[in-house]
C-alpha positions as a printed Julia matrix, in Angstrom:
918×3 Matrix{Float64}:
  61.81  145.75  91.81
  60.11  142.02  91.93
  59.13  139.94  88.94
  58.13  136.52  88.28
  60.71  134.12  86.81
  58.39  131.16  87.04
  58.76  127.87  84.98
  55.89  129.39  82.77
  57.93  132.44  81.8
  60.98  130.27  80.97
  59.01  127.99  78.88
  57.52  130.97  76.91
  60.67  132.45  76.48
  62.28  128.96  75.24
  59.36  128.15  72.99
  59.28  131.54  71.32
  63.03  131.54  70.82
  63.37  128.22  69.28
  60.32  128.12  67.01
  59.03  131.88  66.5
  59.27  132.92  63.03
  57.52  135.89  61.81
  54.74  137.67  62.7
  52.47  134.73  63.09
  54.51  131.67  61.97
  54.12  130.43  65.6
  50.89  131.94  66.38
  51.07  131.78  69.76
  54.12  131.53  72.66
  52.6   128.23  74.16
  53.89  126.94  77.53
  53.36  123.47  76.2
  54.48  122.8   72.49
  51.49  120.93  71.46
  52.88  119.09  68.53
  55.39  117.21  71.02
  52.63  115.74  72.91
  51.52  112.16  71.99
  48.05  112.27  71.22
  46.11  109.37  72.09
  42.61  110.03  72.15
  39.48  112.78  72.21
  40.14  113.38  76.15
  43.98  113.85  75.66
  43.7   116.21  72.49
  41.08  118.43  74.46
  43.42  118.55  77.32
  46.09  119.86  74.97
  43.41  122.5   73.69
  42.89  123.66  77.39
  46.69  123.94  78.17
  47.23  125.8   75.21
  44.36  128.26  76.04
  45.24  128.72  79.51
  49.17  129.36  78.99
  48.24  131.95  76.19
  49.16  135.48  76.32
  46.23  136.47  74.07
  42.71  135.17  73.64
  42.84  132.07  71.57
  41.27  128.58  70.99
  42.69  125.65  69.92
  41.98  122.57  68.13
  44.36  119.68  67.62
  44.92  117.08  65.07
  43.01  114.49  66.97
  40.13  116.97  67.12
  40.14  117.53  63.32
  40.58  113.72  62.63
  37.98  112.8   65.12
  35.25  115.27  64.24
  32.79  114.39  61.4
  34.16  116.69  59.03
  35.15  116.63  55.37
  37.01  119.99  55.77
  38.91  122.05  58.65
  36.07  124.57  58.69
  33.7   122.09  59.84
  36.03  120.97  62.66
  36.14  124.35  63.95
  32.37  124.71  64.76
  32.94  123.68  68.23
  34.91  127.12  69.02
  32.67  129.64  70.85
  31.98  132.49  68.34
  32.76  130.46  65.24
  30.13  129.82  62.63
  30.18  128.66  59.23
  28.25  129.2   55.89
  26.95  125.74  54.4
  25.14  127.09  51.0
  26.32  123.66  49.49
  25.91  121.63  52.68
  29.69  122.0   53.58
  31.32  124.44  55.53
  33.17  126.84  53.1
  33.24  130.44  54.67
  34.11  130.92  58.44
  32.74  133.87  60.56
  34.21  134.9   63.97
  32.74  136.74  66.58
  29.82  137.76  64.09
  32.0   139.36  61.83
  31.91  139.12  58.01
  34.42  136.02  56.67
  36.15  138.56  54.42
  37.11  140.57  57.55
  39.03  137.51  59.34
  42.19  135.9   57.82
  43.38  132.29  57.6
  47.12  131.71  57.76
  49.0   128.58  56.96
  52.08  128.13  59.05
  51.49  131.8   60.11
  51.6   132.95  56.46
  49.21  133.72  53.62
  47.74  131.14  51.55
  46.39  131.65  48.28
  42.77  130.75  47.3
  40.5   130.29  44.42
  37.02  129.65  43.27
  35.24  127.55  40.99
  31.98  129.34  40.52
  31.54  131.59  37.51
  29.44  134.19  39.82
  32.1   134.07  42.65
  34.99  136.78  42.54
  38.34  136.83  44.02
  37.84  137.83  47.78
  39.97  137.66  50.78
  38.01  134.95  52.15
  39.67  131.39  52.06
  37.68  128.37  50.35
  38.4   125.87  53.08
  37.35  123.13  50.64
  40.66  123.21  49.37
  42.28  122.18  52.88
  42.45  118.6   53.38
  42.12  117.63  57.33
  45.25  115.18  56.83
  47.3   118.32  56.77
  46.82  119.88  60.14
  48.91  119.49  63.24
  46.63  122.16  64.99
  44.42  125.09  64.2
  44.57  128.33  66.49
  41.89  130.83  66.46
  43.12  134.03  67.71
  40.52  136.67  68.8
  42.85  139.08  70.05
  45.76  140.16  68.22
  49.49  140.69  68.83
  51.77  143.26  67.17
  53.84  140.58  65.49
  50.88  138.81  63.97
  49.72  139.48  60.44
  47.22  142.53  60.21
  43.93  142.21  58.18
  41.62  140.81  60.63
  38.89  142.32  62.57
  36.95  139.5   63.92
  39.87  136.96  64.3
  42.8   135.13  62.6
  42.95  131.29  61.87
  46.37  129.86  61.89
  46.72  126.28  60.67
  49.84  124.68  61.68
  51.39  121.69  59.65
  53.13  118.98  61.59
  56.86  119.1   62.06
  59.34  116.16  61.38
  61.32  116.37  64.79
  58.16  116.72  66.79
  57.23  113.19  65.84
  57.43  110.88  68.96
  59.02  108.07  66.83
  61.57  107.82  64.52
  59.26  106.46  61.81
  55.88  107.22  61.15
  53.51  105.93  58.78
  49.68  106.96  58.81
  47.01  107.07  56.33
  43.45  106.41  55.72
  40.89  104.71  52.97
  37.36  105.97  53.02
  34.33  105.65  50.88
  31.77  108.29  51.19
  27.99  108.53  49.87
  25.21  111.25  49.53
  21.73  109.99  49.81
  20.66  112.23  46.93
  23.43  111.43  44.57
  23.49  107.45  45.41
  26.82  107.08  44.24
  29.76  105.95  46.36
  33.06  107.94  46.2
  36.56  106.47  47.33
  39.17  108.65  49.09
  42.71  107.79  50.43
  45.57  109.47  52.36
  48.74  108.65  53.42
  52.11  110.11  55.41
  55.28  108.94  55.71
  57.54  110.62  58.3
  61.46  109.93  59.34
  63.86  111.5   61.64
  67.31  110.57  62.55
  68.29  108.92  65.86
  70.07  112.5   66.86
  66.64  114.52  66.36
  68.72  116.83  63.86
  67.14  115.89  60.43
  63.74  114.58  59.55
  60.78  114.88  56.99
  57.25  114.13  56.38
  55.77  113.25  52.82
  52.09  113.25  52.38
  49.61  112.59  49.62
  45.74  112.7   50.0
  43.14  112.17  47.07
  39.55  112.79  47.93
  36.63  112.33  45.76
  32.94  113.73  46.44
  29.92  113.98  44.45
  27.48  116.76  45.61
  23.87  117.64  44.57
  21.6   120.31  45.5
  18.06  120.53  44.89
  16.01  123.79  45.21
  13.23  126.23  44.76
  14.33  129.61  44.05
  13.57  133.26  42.85
  16.27  135.6   40.68
  15.33  139.1   41.91
  12.04  140.91  42.59
   9.23  142.63  40.77
   7.14  145.69  41.71
   3.26  145.95  40.97
   4.07  149.14  39.27
   5.9   147.53  36.74
   3.16  145.1   35.84
   0.96  148.58  35.9
   3.22  150.72  33.67
   5.59  148.37  32.23
   9.49  149.21  32.12
  11.97  150.45  29.39
   9.49  150.93  26.8
   7.82  147.56  27.32
   4.02  147.76  28.07
   2.54  146.89  31.31
  -0.52  144.31  32.01
  -3.19  147.2   32.01
  -2.32  148.43  28.43
  -2.0   144.98  27.01
  -5.56  144.49  28.23
  -4.89  141.3   30.32
  -5.14  143.05  33.87
  -8.52  144.59  34.23
 -11.23  145.18  36.98
  -9.83  143.66  40.33
  -6.52  143.08  39.09
  -5.9   146.56  37.75
  -7.18  148.21  41.11
  -4.96  146.08  42.94
  -1.7   146.98  41.05
  -2.91  150.68  40.93
  -3.77  150.83  44.65
  -0.44  149.01  45.73
   2.2   150.24  43.31
   5.23  149.29  45.52
   4.02  145.75  46.35
   6.92  143.72  45.81
   6.75  139.75  44.66
   9.16  137.38  43.28
  10.6   138.03  39.53
  10.69  134.36  39.03
   9.8   130.85  40.54
  12.48  128.34  39.58
  13.25  124.72  39.9
  16.8   124.45  40.76
  19.14  121.53  39.96
  22.83  121.33  40.92
  25.29  118.49  40.45
  29.08  118.7   41.17
  32.28  116.3   41.13
  34.69  117.46  43.57
  38.0   115.94  43.3
  41.02  116.88  45.32
  44.52  115.91  45.19
  46.86  117.02  47.83
  50.54  116.73  48.21
  52.95  117.86  50.88
  56.57  117.66  52.02
  58.08  119.12  55.32
  61.96  119.04  56.12
  63.34  120.29  59.25
  67.05  120.39  59.96
  68.97  121.34  63.09
  72.62  121.39  62.51
  73.75  122.81  65.72
  71.33  123.06  68.82
  70.94  126.8   68.34
  69.95  126.71  64.47
  66.57  125.24  63.07
  65.8   125.3   59.46
  62.32  124.16  57.9
  61.23  123.8   54.49
  57.6   123.38  53.63
  55.61  122.65  50.27
  52.07  122.0   49.39
  50.51  121.48  46.13
  46.76  120.9   45.85
  45.3   120.05  42.58
  41.44  120.38  42.71
  38.67  119.97  40.13
  34.87  121.0   40.65
  33.29  120.14  37.62
  29.51  120.83  37.89
  26.18  121.5   36.34
  24.03  124.35  37.35
  20.52  124.76  35.74
  17.46  126.49  36.39
  14.1   125.83  34.72
  11.57  128.82  35.65
   8.72  131.13  35.14
   9.91  134.45  34.64
   7.04  136.54  35.64
   9.07  139.68  36.25
  10.97  139.71  32.82
  11.11  143.16  31.49
  10.31  142.5   27.99
   8.28  139.1   27.96
   5.96  138.94  31.22
   5.2   142.43  32.46
   2.32  142.61  30.2
   1.23  139.0   30.94
  -0.66  139.66  34.3
  -4.23  138.5   34.58
  -4.74  138.07  38.24
  -2.76  139.2   41.25
  -3.16  138.77  45.11
  -1.36  141.44  47.36
  -1.12  141.01  51.35
   0.56  143.41  53.33
   2.6   145.13  50.7
   3.48  141.44  49.16
   2.74  140.06  45.91
   1.85  136.55  47.26
   0.03  134.91  44.29
  -0.6   135.88  40.23
  -1.8   134.57  37.17
  -0.09  135.16  33.67
  -1.14  134.39  30.16
   1.72  133.82  27.55
   4.43  134.69  29.92
   7.84  134.03  29.55
   9.59  130.96  30.84
  13.28  130.07  30.66
  15.53  127.13  30.72
  19.06  128.03  31.64
  21.72  125.21  31.32
  25.15  125.89  32.54
  27.74  123.0   32.14
  31.47  123.9   33.84
  34.58  122.38  34.14
  36.24  124.23  37.13
  39.7   123.66  38.44
  42.21  125.21  40.97
  45.68  124.75  41.25
  47.58  125.89  44.27
  51.37  125.81  45.2
  52.82  127.13  48.38
  56.51  127.11  49.44
  58.38  128.5   52.25
  61.56  128.28  54.11
  62.34  129.94  57.61
  65.49  129.65  59.71
  65.71  130.81  63.41
  68.67  130.98  65.3
  68.18  130.78  69.13
  70.86  132.13  71.57
  70.7   132.49  75.39
  70.23  136.13  75.34
  68.87  136.87  71.89
  66.93  135.16  68.6
  66.64  136.05  65.1
  64.41  134.45  62.54
  63.99  134.69  58.75
  61.19  133.59  56.85
  60.5   133.8   52.84
  58.11  132.11  50.62
  55.36  132.08  48.11
  51.97  131.14  47.46
  49.96  130.88  44.27
  46.56  129.58  43.22
  45.1   129.62  39.6
  42.36  127.98  37.79
  38.64  129.05  37.51
  35.61  127.86  35.54
  35.21  127.06  31.75
  31.5   127.49  31.18
  29.06  126.03  28.29
  25.71  128.12  28.77
  22.68  127.64  26.83
  19.58  129.52  27.39
  16.22  128.54  25.98
  12.96  130.5   25.94
   9.4   129.53  26.07
   6.02  130.96  26.94
   3.14  129.53  28.79
   0.15  130.12  30.87
   0.85  129.62  34.66
   0.09  130.72  38.09
   2.37  130.86  40.85
   2.06  131.23  44.61
   4.35  132.14  47.87
   1.42  132.27  50.3
   2.39  129.17  52.23
   5.95  130.25  52.61
   8.59  129.78  53.96
   7.47  126.3   54.9
   6.4   125.87  51.14
   8.75  128.2   49.47
   6.79  128.19  46.27
   4.19  126.81  44.06
   4.2   126.78  40.43
   1.08  125.36  38.08
   1.3   125.58  34.43
  -1.96  125.34  32.13
  -2.03  124.13  28.51
   1.18  123.19  26.93
   3.86  122.68  29.32
   7.52  123.58  28.58
   8.74  121.78  31.5
   7.91  118.48  30.12
   8.0   119.27  26.52
  11.8   120.14  25.52
  10.63  121.1   21.84
   8.96  124.01  23.44
  11.96  125.53  24.74
  13.86  127.41  21.89
  16.8   129.82  21.88
  16.26  133.23  21.44
  16.11  133.76  17.72
  16.24  137.89  17.66
  13.81  140.31  16.03
  13.7   142.28  12.9
  14.56  145.77  13.13
  16.23  148.68  10.94
  18.59  149.42  13.62
  20.58  146.16  13.2
  23.57  146.19  11.47
  23.16  143.28   9.0
  21.95  142.81   5.48
  18.9   141.4    6.52
  17.96  144.18   9.16
  17.65  141.26  11.73
  18.96  141.68  15.37
  20.1   138.55  16.54
  19.26  136.87  19.78
  21.23  135.78  22.68
  21.34  132.02  22.81
  24.16  131.52  25.57
  27.82  131.51  25.49
  31.19  129.94  25.81
  33.14  131.53  28.23
  36.38  130.82  30.69
  37.33  132.93  33.47
  40.94  132.17  34.69
  41.57  133.73  37.98
  44.84  134.1   39.73
  45.72  134.92  43.43
  49.45  134.96  44.58
  51.69  136.29  46.9
  55.43  136.59  47.7
  56.78  137.63  51.04
  59.74  137.89  53.07
  60.38  138.89  56.79
  62.96  139.23  59.52
  62.21  139.15  63.44
  64.45  139.66  66.15
  64.43  139.08  69.89
  66.16  140.2   72.98
  65.82  138.14  76.11
  65.92  140.07  79.33
  66.11  139.27  83.01
  63.65  141.81  84.18
  59.64  141.97  84.14
  60.02  142.67  80.43
  61.39  139.16  79.69
  61.32  139.46  75.77
  61.61  142.63  73.32
  61.21  141.75  69.78
  60.68  143.77  66.62
  60.43  142.86  62.59
  59.68  143.68  59.36
  57.78  142.25  56.53
  56.81  142.84  53.05
  54.27  141.29  50.75
  53.4   141.36  47.15
  50.06  140.21  46.27
  48.26  140.04  42.89
  44.89  138.83  42.46
  42.63  139.24  39.23
  40.6   137.47  36.56
  39.99  137.51  32.8
  36.99  136.59  31.0
  36.82  135.7   27.55
  34.96  133.79  25.2
  32.09  133.4   22.42
  28.54  134.53  22.7
  25.91  132.79  20.4
  24.21  135.65  18.6
  21.55  133.35  17.34
  19.05  134.18  14.32
  15.94  132.84  13.72
  15.46  129.94  11.38
  19.26  129.11  11.92
  20.4   129.31  15.36
  17.41  129.21  17.51
  17.75  125.63  18.67
  15.27  123.62  20.71
  16.0   121.85  23.78
  14.98  118.36  22.37
  17.95  118.25  20.22
  20.5   117.88  22.98
  19.46  114.34  24.45
  16.91  115.43  26.75
  16.29  113.13  29.91
  14.22  113.18  33.22
  15.65  113.97  36.41
  16.05  111.75  39.28
  12.92  110.3   40.78
  14.17  111.76  44.19
  14.22  115.39  42.9
  13.15  117.98  45.26
  12.51  115.23  47.92
  11.92  117.02  51.27
  10.0   119.81  49.79
   6.28  119.7   49.38
   3.5   121.77  47.72
   5.54  122.84  44.8
   3.15  121.94  41.99
   4.77  121.33  38.59
   8.18  122.29  39.51
   9.39  118.78  40.03
   8.14  117.49  36.92
  11.05  118.8   34.27
  13.78  117.59  32.53
  17.46  118.24  31.73
  19.66  117.98  28.93
  23.29  116.88  27.67
  25.39  120.03  28.34
  28.28  118.69  26.16
  26.22  118.08  23.36
  25.14  121.67  23.6
  28.71  122.74  23.71
  29.57  120.59  20.58
  26.68  122.37  18.94
  28.08  125.58  19.79
  31.44  125.24  18.97
  30.54  123.4   15.62
  29.09  126.72  14.26
  26.21  124.95  12.5
  23.99  127.49  14.08
  25.43  130.39  12.11
  23.08  132.26   9.51
  24.47  132.62   5.88
  25.64  136.08   6.68
  27.3   135.29   9.99
  30.96  134.5   10.4
  32.19  132.28  13.4
  32.89  134.49  16.54
  36.57  134.2   17.78
  37.01  133.64  21.4
  38.08  136.93  22.9
  37.94  139.18  25.88
  37.63  142.48  24.0
  34.74  141.18  21.46
  32.05  141.51  24.2
  31.58  144.22  26.44
  30.31  141.8   29.31
  33.86  140.14  29.08
  35.64  143.42  28.98
  33.63  144.53  32.35
  34.52  141.58  34.19
  38.41  141.54  33.43
  40.47  143.17  36.02
  43.62  143.05  38.04
  44.35  144.02  41.87
  48.01  144.42  42.96
  49.08  145.3   46.48
  52.53  146.04  48.05
  52.16  145.85  51.62
  55.19  146.69  54.12
  55.11  146.36  58.0
  57.24  146.72  60.92
  56.61  146.15  64.54
  57.85  146.2   68.19
  56.54  144.11  71.02
  57.34  143.61  74.8
  56.37  140.48  76.42
  56.2   141.1   80.37
  55.41  138.84  83.31
  55.11  140.32  86.91
  53.82  138.36  89.71
  50.12  137.02  88.67
  50.19  139.7   85.66
  51.48  138.68  82.25
  50.82  139.91  78.81
  52.29  141.72  75.82
  52.16  145.36  74.51
  52.96  146.3   70.91
  52.8   148.62  68.05
  52.45  147.71  64.5
  52.76  149.91  61.33
  51.53  149.13  57.97
  51.68  150.79  54.42
  49.49  149.53  51.88
  49.84  150.55  47.87
  47.11  149.17  45.8
  46.68  149.35  41.95
  43.28  148.52  40.43
  43.48  147.9   36.66
  40.71  147.23  34.18
  39.88  148.17  30.59
  38.2   151.61  29.56
  36.64  152.58  26.26
  38.4   155.19  24.44
  36.04  155.67  21.68
  32.92  157.41  23.07
  30.48  155.3   21.47
  27.46  153.41  22.66
  28.77  149.97  23.54
  32.26  151.28  22.96
  32.59  149.17  19.64
  30.61  148.78  16.47
  29.96  145.6   14.38
  31.4   147.49  11.35
  34.93  147.65  13.11
  37.82  145.5   12.2
  39.24  143.3   15.03
  42.31  145.66  14.95
  39.91  148.58  15.74
  38.14  146.51  18.31
  41.31  145.68  19.96
  42.41  149.35  19.89
  39.02  150.59  21.4
  40.2   149.86  25.09
  43.01  151.01  27.23
  44.17  149.15  30.21
  43.75  151.73  32.81
  45.47  151.61  36.32
  44.23  153.53  39.36
  46.16  153.85  42.36
  45.67  154.43  46.12
  48.07  154.32  49.08
  47.28  154.49  52.93
  49.12  153.53  56.19
  47.86  152.39  59.6
  49.15  152.37  63.0
  47.97  149.7   65.13
  48.75  149.62  68.86
  47.69  146.52  70.86
  47.63  145.36  74.6
  46.88  141.75  76.05
  46.82  141.26  79.85
  46.41  138.19  81.73
  45.81  137.88  85.08
  46.22  134.5   87.16
  43.97  135.19  89.85
  44.47  131.37  91.17
  45.79  128.28  90.0
  42.44  127.58  88.44
  41.22  130.97  87.35
  42.34  133.25  84.63
  41.31  136.79  83.53
  42.14  138.32  80.19
  41.67  141.72  78.71
  42.85  143.01  75.35
  42.57  146.22  73.36
  43.99  146.99  69.88
  43.41  149.01  66.87
  42.9   146.73  63.71
  42.46  146.95  60.21
  41.12  145.04  57.28
  41.3   145.46  53.47
  38.23  145.43  51.42
  37.63  142.5   49.13
  39.61  142.3   45.93
  36.38  142.37  43.81
  35.14  145.38  45.6
  38.09  147.46  44.79
  37.96  146.34  41.21
  36.33  147.88  38.41
  34.13  144.91  37.4
  30.38  145.52  36.25
  27.83  142.9   35.85
  24.43  143.85  33.93
  21.39  141.94  33.28
  19.82  143.23  30.2
  16.4   141.57  30.86
  15.96  142.63  34.46
  18.07  145.95  34.3
  19.89  145.06  37.62
  23.4   144.86  38.0
  26.43  144.82  40.39
  29.81  146.38  40.26
  33.08  147.44  42.28
  34.14  150.55  43.49
  38.16  151.57  43.32
  37.86  154.51  45.75
  36.91  152.12  48.66
  39.0   152.73  51.82
  39.9   150.05  54.37
  38.05  149.04  57.22
  39.4   150.41  60.58
  38.45  148.89  63.89
  38.89  149.27  67.63
  38.66  145.95  69.41
  38.25  145.2   73.01
  37.7   141.87  74.45
  37.68  140.54  78.02
  37.13  137.19  79.31
  37.33  134.79  82.47
  38.31  131.27  82.51
  37.54  128.7   85.32
  39.46  125.34  85.25
  37.48  123.79  87.84
  38.62  120.21  87.26
  41.16  118.26  85.06
  40.08  118.52  81.63
  37.43  120.92  82.27
  36.77  124.67  81.99
  33.73  127.22  82.32
  34.62  130.34  80.58
  32.74  133.49  79.48
  33.89  136.51  77.46
  32.7   139.86  76.1
  33.65  141.29  72.8
  33.19  144.61  71.25
  34.06  145.89  67.66
  33.8   149.52  66.7
  34.38  149.73  63.05
  35.11  152.66  60.88
  34.68  152.95  56.98
  32.36  149.89  56.98
  31.69  148.45  53.51
  28.19  147.94  52.34
  26.69  147.45  49.04
  24.28  150.2   47.96
  21.85  150.01  45.17
  21.59  153.17  42.73
  20.23  153.75  39.35
  23.07  153.97  36.51
  22.84  154.32  32.91
  24.64  151.69  30.52
  24.32  150.32  27.35
  21.82  147.37  27.0
  23.29  144.96  24.5
  19.95  143.07  23.84
  18.12  146.28  23.17
  20.84  147.9   21.45
  20.64  151.21  23.42
  21.25  153.03  26.69
  19.06  151.95  29.69
  18.72  152.61  32.97
  19.9   149.61  35.51
  19.45  149.38  39.14
  23.26  148.56  40.23
  24.66  147.1   43.38
  28.04  148.72  44.66
  30.0   148.65  47.62
  30.46  152.08  49.47
  32.04  152.91  52.82
  28.73  153.41  54.45
  29.88  154.96  57.91
  30.54  153.19  61.31
  29.34  149.92  62.07
  29.51  148.21  65.77
  29.65  144.72  66.75
  29.19  143.59  70.57
  28.39  140.51  72.32
  29.33  137.68  74.74
  30.02  134.2   74.57
  29.84  131.31  77.09
  31.62  128.08  77.13
  31.51  124.69  79.0
  33.72  121.54  78.8
  34.08  118.7   81.13
  34.82  114.84  81.12
  31.65  113.88  83.2
  32.91  110.33  83.69
  32.76  106.6   82.53
  34.19  107.91  79.33
  31.76  110.31  78.63
  32.13  114.1   78.15
  30.59  117.34  76.74
  31.72  120.48  74.85
  29.25  123.05  74.78
  29.18  127.06  73.99
  26.63  129.74  73.04
  27.44  133.17  71.46
  25.23  136.31  71.19
  26.51  138.8   68.74
  24.76  142.08  68.13
  26.2   143.81  64.88
  24.82  146.85  62.98
  25.87  149.6   60.95
  25.4   153.44  61.7
  22.55  153.76  59.26
  20.77  150.99  60.62
  21.71  148.22  58.11
  22.72  144.66  59.41
  26.05  143.28  58.97
  26.79  140.49  56.84
  26.97  136.95  58.2
  26.1   138.26  61.87
  23.92  135.7   63.63
  22.54  137.16  66.65
  22.19  133.77  68.56
  24.4   130.56  67.81
  25.22  127.4   70.08
  27.12  124.14  69.61
  26.72  121.05  71.56
  29.02  118.05  71.09
  28.6   115.21  73.6
  31.32  112.26  73.17
  32.08  109.01  74.67
  35.44  107.19  74.55
  37.15  104.04  76.04
  40.22  101.71  75.17
  38.07  100.52  72.12
  35.34  102.67  71.05
  34.98  106.47  70.56
  31.63  108.2   69.47
  30.86  111.95  69.01
  27.67  113.85  68.17
  27.97  117.51  67.2
  24.87  119.8   66.84
  25.08  123.35  65.64
  22.46  126.0   65.48
  22.74  129.62  64.19
  20.18  132.39  63.81
  19.28  134.19  60.49
  21.91  136.29  59.15
  22.06  139.06  56.47
  24.36  138.21  53.47
  24.07  140.8   50.93
  22.16  143.61  48.98
  20.51  142.43  45.54
  18.22  144.81  43.48
  17.98  147.19  46.35
  16.75  144.41  48.55
  18.6   142.66  51.61
  19.16  139.28  51.39
  18.85  137.14  54.62
  19.49  133.24  55.3
  16.98  131.59  57.74
  18.27  130.01  60.76
  20.39  127.03  60.18
  21.04  123.62  62.24
  23.3   120.76  61.45
  23.68  117.46  63.17
  26.72  115.46  62.52
  27.92  112.14  64.14
  31.06  109.68  64.2
  31.88  106.25  65.84
  34.97  104.6   65.59
  36.29  101.15  66.98
  40.02  100.44  67.48
  40.76   97.05  66.05
  44.48   97.12  67.03
  46.92   99.63  68.29
  47.52  100.39  64.78
  44.25   99.87  63.07
  40.8   101.34  63.37
  37.39  101.4   61.63
  34.77  104.43  61.8
  31.81  105.61  60.44
  30.59  109.27  60.09
  27.44  111.08  59.19
  27.23  114.49  58.16
  24.24  116.85  57.43
  22.1   114.03  59.05
  18.82  116.39  59.34
  19.26  117.24  55.55
  18.69  120.83  56.52
  17.07  123.38  54.23
  19.49  126.19  53.55
  16.94  129.16  52.57
  17.44  132.79  51.78
  14.87  135.58  51.33
  14.22  139.12  50.36
  13.66  140.86  53.51
  10.56  139.18  54.46
  10.69  135.34  54.97
   7.92  134.84  52.4
   9.67  136.45  49.62
  11.86  133.59  48.38
  15.4   133.91  47.21
  16.33  130.33  47.27
  15.67  127.16  49.41
  18.21  124.15  48.81
  18.69  120.62  49.99
  22.13  119.13  49.76
  21.53  115.66  51.13
  22.85  113.54  53.97
  26.75  112.27  53.56
  27.83  109.09  55.33
  31.44  107.98  55.24
  33.25  104.78  56.29
  36.92  104.63  57.06
  39.76  102.63  57.82
  42.6   104.35  59.63
  46.05  103.08  59.97
  49.03  104.08  61.96
  52.45  102.59  62.58
């Protein structure tokens, strides 16, 4: 029997034996150890990436430390946009979620050195998911980033689109014994008009024998973010204006909508329009301090020991506020309609008399603290190797919120007729609450004999003080063994891994049960001020939306905490979870115990190479949440003692268990020295989002809508097929094409359904339209990608790629975050002194979620970034970067482009940097 025993094979075996550690610690058996190559420029780093891709036994793309550092980017996600099939979501003007081959970001995994990394979220409306928050990861940590589009049995399961493996730098791979590197930079957002400093430094040392070394690094990043926008919260139907809802009268009954107005809503009962028109203003201070330590020890040639520690302290304090006309409010506006325009089933304009207006102020302090520790040891003998890897990762934090809600009434008209170019227009007639803070007042409630007070008065809802601590942690341990053979199957390996994961959140706080005459404060009590002069710049035709004020959120917090708003018969509320059904519904824990075992054979025969393997994984899931045991509406009553309230709920756990058998095959055929063909077939799986399998429930008592989880969800299961061809037609150049197919079973989509729940505002049961995840059947993603990379000459080069991805569920529903078309273009220039790069990204529209029974889409998005740097000396360089130079509008809509969900602009960002390396 003949088999190839080439230098390539030997290099693969050697690299694997020395550095393989657990499923994907070395995400790839490279023939060239990238970290050992001295990177001297953009072209050298691109060549490294091509060598890694060419020598891989699976379908993988790589970006190196030089790529991450030279791209105009403030986090790793933004640097990944040049990889074919990779798209990022920029809701706040920066890349935070990564989609691979048109697959939902939650169905891709991000690993750090081949292992899980805990993540956290700063927004009160966000729930713990399986996506990684890339805004936490500093680019300075990165040695290389590998994106695996086809799996291997030794790699962690849980990805359908692909797996991102971020590798940090290794001490013994440094080219010199001592390394001192760093950067000082200043950034500025043209909407914020404030300069923010950032700095990073790393010190590396190794002994002369290359047997012991360490790298210590620290990075401090500060960035000011502002987002202006026009938005709508939900939709309203013409029949709701006609008939009213939940006992509230409609506009015909109130006598406001007559003649042509009444005919229009009678004849078009299912016409849909925006429920509100809002002026959105968001400000945030992002501060991230990152510390890392890496130690490497080789006491003997065959033993390698590594210890890595990373600590991230991040603050995301922000103020989110909306001032809006709420024409779809159930109790304050459905009876206010006086005129309406309906075009092709869409309510495009209307007039209202004495309709509800709202000012929501949300001030939040948010922090995330993350710690990751791991240790691994590899023993590499001539005929076998063994590896063990243990570690833990934990992220905790979350927001603390001050929420104040002020209500007003006004006469106004609104329009979306010129959308999406002009997202929405609002014109206010008569007294204008947008410019008159004293017209906005907290809800003081209403009189009723049903209310349990001595005054027969039902208190209103003026806001709350809420904290939502979250926890995401995992401990893991694994062992791997390999036997080297002198045969076509040159490496046989097998291993076992166990992971214990816990994710959850607690919601607790104090609501403001305001009473008329005591707690119904007006907005002018909290230091009102005008918004900046450039508010809503870049938008047009918005009417009165840009002429509005804001208040001091912390003065509002002092007012709520001071309890001066209490009526004489009220007692100060105590911050708690069980004192409020909303807080109870949003407190939950998910625990997973995951056990996996695999066997994999790597082979090489003549021009054919690859691997075949099988991974078995068992998952035990416990979903825990509070459940009411009293049978009362609302579960508790105001007459209960604190002890009785505490005893009204039981913490209930629902358990499930499932297992998956995941075979895979990777084939690589070297057609010629410069042509490579690849094929991959695999069974994969992905677990549902943590929040989706929880028992959480959110309800809006005013709009009668909500969202919740589903502990009965099954995991996604997929059959993956990939084929690619690569032509390395010149040095540092490639033309490549690939075809991909994903056949997914038990795909999870959100479905809207009517549910009866207790309405806290109305003190009775009501019917809500609630969005919950369901296993909606099968889904398919199929497409292709094209890539071109080349040094053209005279220092110029180009990277370009295009991806087509067609994704759809069996019920015809679109798949989240799937853009049918996307392309990236990145020309660059480099000589001995200068380097420059421009990166342009464009992606097609994409579906994101279901809200109130309607599909929410994001419009096509384009991004232009650029950088230029000058090498002052061999040790010093200066650079200038520009990001989001088009100040692109992030625009989402309900089904049809005119029906606005939100349109936002986040400003252009500029950064000047001084880099040093010794």
